[in-house]
C-alpha positions in Angstrom: 6.0 145.7 132.7 4.1 147.9 130.1 3.7 146.5 126.6 6.0 147.6 123.9 4.1 149.6 121.2 4.7 148.1 117.7 6.9 150.0 115.3 5.0 151.9 112.7 5.3 151.3 108.9 4.7 153.6 106.0 4.9 152.9 102.3 4.5 156.0 100.1 5.0 156.0 96.1 4.2 158.3 93.1 3.4 156.8 89.8 4.7 158.0 87.4 7.6 160.0 88.9 8.2 162.0 85.6 5.4 163.7 83.7 5.1 166.4 80.9 3.4 169.7 81.6 -0.3 169.5 82.3 -0.1 165.8 83.3 -0.7 164.2 86.7 0.7 161.5 88.8 -0.9 159.3 91.5 0.1 159.2 95.1 -0.3 155.9 97.0 0.3 155.1 100.6 -0.2 152.5 103.3 0.5 152.9 106.9 0.3 150.4 110.0 0.4 150.9 113.8 -0.2 154.6 113.4 -3.1 156.9 114.5 -3.1 159.6 111.9 -1.2 161.0 108.9 -0.4 164.6 107.9 0.6 165.8 104.5 3.2 168.6 103.8 5.2 170.0 101.0 3.3 170.3 97.7 0.2 169.0 99.3 -1.3 169.4 102.8 -3.9 168.3 105.3 -4.8 165.2 107.3 -4.9 162.0 105.5 -6.3 158.4 106.0 -3.7 155.8 107.0 -4.0 154.3 103.6 -5.2 155.5 100.2 -4.4 157.1 96.9 -4.6 160.6 95.6 -4.0 162.5 92.2 -1.6 165.2 92.3 -3.8 167.1 89.8 -2.4 168.6 86.6 1.2 169.8 87.2 1.9 172.6 84.7 5.0 174.3 86.2 8.4 172.7 84.9 10.0 171.8 88.3 10.4 169.0 90.7 7.3 168.7 93.2 8.0 167.2 96.7 5.2 165.4 98.5 5.8 164.5 102.2 3.7 162.4 104.5 4.3 162.2 108.3 2.3 159.5 110.3 2.0 159.7 114.1 2.0 156.6 116.3 2.6 155.5 119.8 5.7 153.6 118.6 7.4 156.8 117.2 6.4 159.0 114.1 7.4 157.9 110.7 7.9 160.2 107.5 8.3 159.4 103.9 8.7 161.7 100.9 8.3 161.3 97.0 9.1 163.6 94.2 7.6 164.2 90.8 9.4 165.9 88.1 7.8 167.9 85.4 9.9 167.9 82.3 9.3 170.3 79.3 10.8 167.5 76.9 8.5 164.9 75.7 9.5 161.5 77.2 10.1 158.5 74.9 7.5 156.0 75.1 8.2 152.5 76.5 6.2 149.1 75.9 6.6 145.8 77.4 4.6 143.0 75.6 4.7 139.3 76.4 2.7 136.2 76.0 2.6 133.2 78.5 2.9 130.4 77.3 4.4 131.0 73.9 3.6 127.4 72.8 0.3 125.7 73.6 -1.4 122.5 72.4 -4.3 122.6 70.0 -7.4 124.2 71.9 -5.1 125.7 74.5 -4.9 129.3 75.3 -2.1 132.0 76.2 -2.4 135.3 78.1 -1.1 138.5 76.5 0.2 141.1 79.1 1.6 144.5 78.4 2.6 147.6 80.2 3.7 151.1 78.8 5.0 154.6 79.9 4.7 157.9 78.4 2.0 156.8 76.0 -1.7 157.9 75.6 -3.1 155.4 73.2 -2.5 151.8 72.1 -3.7 150.0 69.0 -3.6 146.1 68.5 -3.0 144.6 65.1 -2.1 141.3 63.5 -4.3 138.4 64.9 -6.0 140.8 67.3 -7.3 144.4 66.8 -8.9 147.4 68.4 -7.9 150.0 70.9 -6.3 148.7 74.1 -5.5 150.2 77.5 -2.1 151.5 78.1 -1.5 148.4 80.3 -3.3 145.2 81.0 -3.9 141.6 80.0 -6.0 139.5 77.7 -6.5 135.9 76.9 -6.1 134.7 73.2 -8.9 132.2 73.7 -8.6 128.7 72.2 -5.9 128.5 69.6 -5.7 125.9 66.7 -2.9 127.5 64.8 0.1 129.7 65.3 -0.7 133.5 65.8 1.1 136.8 65.9 0.0 139.6 68.0 1.2 143.3 67.5 0.6 146.4 69.7 1.7 149.9 68.9 1.4 152.6 71.7 1.8 156.2 71.0 2.7 159.4 73.1 4.0 162.9 72.8 7.6 161.4 72.5 6.6 159.2 69.6 5.4 155.5 69.0 6.7 152.1 70.0 5.6 148.6 68.5 6.1 145.1 69.9 4.9 141.8 68.6 4.7 138.3 70.2 4.1 134.8 68.5 2.4 131.9 70.0 3.0 128.5 68.4 0.5 125.8 68.5 2.1 122.3 68.7 0.8 118.6 68.5 1.2 116.3 71.4 1.2 112.5 70.7 -0.1 110.9 73.8 1.9 107.9 75.2 0.5 104.5 74.7 -0.5 102.5 77.9 -1.1 98.7 78.2 -2.3 96.7 81.2 -2.0 92.8 80.8 -2.6 90.4 83.5 -3.3 86.6 83.9 -5.5 85.2 86.8 -4.7 82.9 88.2 -0.8 82.8 87.3 -0.5 79.2 88.6 -3.0 76.3 87.8 -3.0 72.5 88.3 -2.8 70.4 85.0 -6.2 70.4 83.4 -6.9 74.0 84.7 -7.1 77.3 82.8 -6.3 81.0 83.3 -8.1 84.2 82.1 -5.9 86.9 80.2 -7.2 90.4 80.7 -5.8 93.5 78.8 -6.7 97.2 78.2 -4.7 99.4 75.9 -5.0 103.2 75.2 -3.5 105.6 72.5 -2.8 102.5 70.2 -4.0 101.4 66.9 -3.7 97.7 66.8 -2.5 94.7 69.2 -0.7 91.5 68.1 -0.5 88.4 70.3 2.7 86.2 70.4 4.4 83.4 72.5 1.7 80.8 73.7 -1.1 82.7 71.9 -1.2 84.3 68.4 -3.2 86.6 66.2 -4.5 90.2 66.1 -6.3 91.2 69.2 -8.8 94.0 70.1 -7.4 96.9 72.0 -9.1 95.6 75.2 -10.7 92.5 76.2 -10.2 89.1 77.9 -9.6 85.5 76.6 -9.2 82.2 78.4 -6.0 80.2 77.8 -8.1 77.2 77.4 -7.3 73.8 79.1 -3.6 73.7 80.0 -2.5 70.1 80.5 1.4 70.3 79.9 3.4 70.9 83.2 5.4 73.9 82.1 5.4 77.8 82.2 3.3 79.4 79.5 4.3 82.9 78.3 1.7 85.2 76.7 3.0 88.4 74.9 1.0 91.3 73.7 2.5 94.0 71.5 0.4 97.2 70.8 1.4 99.6 68.0 0.8 103.3 68.4 2.1 106.7 66.9 3.8 107.4 70.2 5.9 104.1 70.2 5.0 100.4 70.5 4.5 98.9 73.9 4.9 95.4 74.9 3.8 93.4 78.0 4.1 89.7 78.9 2.3 87.4 81.6 3.2 83.9 82.4 1.0 81.1 83.7 2.7 78.1 85.7 1.1 74.6 85.4 1.9 72.2 88.2 1.0 68.5 88.3 -2.2 67.5 90.0 -1.5 66.2 93.6 -4.2 63.7 94.9 -5.6 65.0 98.1 -7.9 63.9 100.7 -11.6 64.9 100.3 -11.9 68.7 101.1 -13.3 69.7 104.5 -13.9 73.5 104.9 -15.5 75.9 107.2 -16.5 79.6 106.8 -18.1 82.2 109.0 -18.7 86.0 108.9 -19.2 88.6 111.6 -22.6 90.1 112.1 -22.6 94.0 111.7 -24.8 97.0 112.5 -25.6 100.0 110.3 -25.6 103.1 112.6 -26.3 105.9 109.9 -29.8 106.4 108.2 -29.6 105.9 104.5 -26.9 103.4 104.5 -27.4 99.8 103.2 -23.9 98.2 104.0 -21.6 97.8 107.0 -18.2 96.3 107.6 -17.6 92.7 108.3 -14.8 90.2 108.5 -15.0 86.8 106.8 -13.0 83.6 108.3 -12.5 80.4 106.6 -10.3 77.3 106.8 -9.9 75.0 103.8 -7.3 72.4 104.4 -6.6 70.0 101.3 -8.6 72.3 98.9 -7.0 72.5 95.4 -8.1 75.9 94.4 -10.0 77.5 97.3 -12.4 80.2 96.3 -14.4 82.4 98.6 -17.7 83.8 97.0 -19.9 86.7 98.7 -23.6 87.0 97.4 -22.8 84.8 94.4 -19.7 86.8 93.2 -16.0 85.8 93.7 -14.3 87.7 96.7 -11.0 85.8 97.3 -9.0 83.1 95.1 -6.4 80.6 96.1 -6.2 81.3 99.8 -6.7 78.2 102.0 -6.8 80.0 105.3 -8.3 83.5 105.9 -5.7 86.3 107.0 -5.3 86.8 110.8 -8.3 88.6 112.2 -10.4 87.8 109.1 -10.7 89.1 105.7 -12.6 92.6 105.6 -15.3 93.3 103.2 -18.6 95.4 102.9 -21.8 93.5 103.3 -25.4 94.4 102.2 -28.5 92.5 103.0 -28.3 90.8 99.6 -24.7 89.8 100.0 -24.9 88.3 103.6 -24.3 84.6 102.3 -20.6 83.5 102.1 -19.5 80.3 100.3 -16.3 78.2 100.2 -15.8 76.4 96.8 -13.0 74.0 95.8 -12.3 74.1 92.1 -15.9 75.7 91.5 -17.4 72.6 93.4 -18.6 72.9 96.9 -16.2 71.3 99.1 -18.6 69.3 101.2 -18.4 66.1 103.2 -21.2 64.6 104.9 -22.1 66.7 108.0 -20.1 69.8 106.9 -21.7 73.0 105.3 -19.5 75.4 103.4 -21.9 78.2 103.4 -22.8 80.8 106.1 -25.3 83.6 106.3 -24.3 86.6 108.5 -26.8 89.1 110.1 -27.2 92.8 109.3 -28.9 94.9 112.0 -30.1 98.6 112.1 -28.7 100.8 115.0 -30.9 102.6 117.6 -33.7 104.6 116.0 -33.4 102.9 112.7 -35.3 100.2 110.8 -34.6 98.3 107.7 -36.9 99.0 104.8 -37.8 96.5 101.9 -34.8 97.6 100.0 -32.4 96.6 102.7 -31.6 100.2 103.6 -31.6 101.4 107.2 -33.9 104.5 107.7 -35.2 106.5 110.5 -37.7 104.5 112.5 -41.2 105.9 112.6 -42.2 104.1 115.7 -41.9 106.1 118.9 -38.9 108.2 117.8 -39.1 112.2 117.5 -36.3 113.4 115.4 -34.1 116.2 116.8 -34.3 119.7 115.5 -31.8 120.7 112.8 -28.5 121.9 114.4 -27.7 125.4 112.6 -24.3 127.1 112.5 -23.6 130.6 111.0 -20.1 131.7 110.3 -19.6 135.2 109.0 -16.0 136.1 107.6 -15.4 139.0 108.2 -18.0 139.8 110.7 -17.1 143.6 110.7 -17.3 145.5 107.4 -17.4 149.1 106.2 -20.6 150.6 104.9 -21.5 149.5 101.4 -19.2 146.4 101.6 -20.5 142.6 101.3 -19.2 139.8 103.3 -19.1 136.0 103.1 -21.8 133.9 105.2 -21.3 130.0 105.6 -24.3 128.3 106.7 -24.0 124.6 108.1 -27.0 122.5 108.8 -26.7 119.2 110.6 -29.8 117.0 110.5 -30.6 113.3 109.7 -34.1 114.2 108.4 -35.0 116.1 105.2 -35.5 119.9 106.2 -36.3 123.1 104.4 -34.3 126.3 105.8 -34.9 129.9 105.1 -32.4 132.6 105.4 -33.3 136.2 106.3 -31.2 139.4 106.0 -28.4 138.0 103.9 -29.7 139.2 100.5 -32.6 141.5 99.4 -35.2 138.8 100.0 -35.4 135.5 102.0 -33.8 132.6 100.3 -34.4 128.8 100.5 -31.9 126.1 101.5 -32.9 122.6 101.0 -31.3 119.7 103.2 -32.0 116.1 102.0 -31.0 114.5 105.2 -28.0 112.7 103.8 -25.2 113.3 104.5 -26.2 114.6 108.0 -24.2 117.9 107.5 -24.4 120.1 104.6 -22.9 123.6 104.0 -23.9 126.6 102.0 -21.5 129.5 101.1 -23.5 132.8 100.6 -22.5 136.5 100.0 -24.5 139.3 101.6 -25.9 142.2 99.6 -23.9 145.6 100.1 -24.9 146.4 103.8 -25.3 150.0 104.9 -25.8 149.5 108.6 -25.5 146.8 111.2 -27.5 143.6 110.1 -28.9 140.8 112.1 -29.1 137.5 109.8 -31.2 134.5 110.6 -31.6 131.0 109.4 -34.8 128.9 110.2 -35.0 125.3 109.5 -38.2 123.1 109.6 -38.2 119.3 109.3 -40.2 118.3 106.2 -43.5 116.8 107.2 -42.8 117.0 111.0 -42.9 120.7 111.6 -40.0 120.6 114.0 -38.4 124.1 113.9 -35.0 125.5 114.9 -33.3 128.8 114.2 -30.1 130.6 114.7 -29.1 134.4 114.4 -25.8 136.1 113.8 -24.8 139.8 113.8 -22.7 141.6 111.1 -21.4 144.9 112.4 -21.2 147.7 109.8 -18.9 150.7 110.5 -19.0 154.0 108.6 -16.4 154.8 106.0 -13.8 157.5 106.8 -13.9 160.7 104.6 -10.5 162.0 103.3 -9.8 165.9 103.4 
């Protein structure tokens, strides 16, 4: 079965479609799935499958007809446009807008205008000077309301339009984060209140604490002995409206318990990537009878008030100086004779790596030869017309620092520096205008090792078609 030829398409327009004697119109067309196009009527000759062309000055008062027929395997297609020459001067038109019409201080708006039957446009008001008969322009940063006027003149007279842009004020909404940790303590314990507010002027405490407070900070509740629920409220005042938050701390009786016995362990882990200093581990513990169990990693709190680790262990990142995990009870080691509540896990470096004095896994220098840099060149598009430019993406993958040089992309060779981390780095480049087919090359040398690799890519350049 033979393939069905795709249907041809042809868009053909004239702008403007009415002119005064001695003026011109621009013909614009675009065709797909065709092989050639032929002009007839008030123009003639073979045409490209897409382009634009002026009618030239039209002096005779009449209607000119321009026809374009494009030939294709899927069937020919024909379109016509007309341009009328009028002896009567046409009235000018002007559309003038601003977007947006209201901005915050320091914001900008875009002025956009278009006109017909005019030859000149003059700006006035809060802008000035001669302007094109159509276009757009930013106002730049605005800090007060502005009015922009535009007057355009043609053979048929003048037309004026104005737009006003208002500058308003925005009062930011206040925010307040207020927490207590922990929210439940035994009699004789304490909790830490933490808060942070924005877009406010002052904060006032009430409930079980009082007084003026800073806009952000932390404060201990102090020792809480009465078995009850304490309520702490913080109200922050702002121009955008006050905001109030409350937290509660429950105080429970002290329950006598047997001496604490706890165990804690952590998984060893291996760093597989050069330049990394941490890896994933899981901590497991069991603290039966602890009053307020706490897990510390490297001397800093990790988990509070959880007597048994989650199923599978508690995930965390581990560095060489945070390998030691400790289990506390009310900030006191829960130790009985013969029971140790600390554990130090091991960190290993993967194949080809070794740990330096800073606890970072780096490429091993003993008996390991680094691989050459892997180079990839992507050209989009890879086929261009003479005189055009194209985009080149260079991707280099290596675990060692490298210096790369590109050739043929620009007028002179360029340098790309790869620091070895992350292992893959990209550069997006644009070629110089190319007049003929070009071979581009990227060559990389591992710094201090002399190990080389290179990659070439071809950019095909085709000549431009000439219109007749």
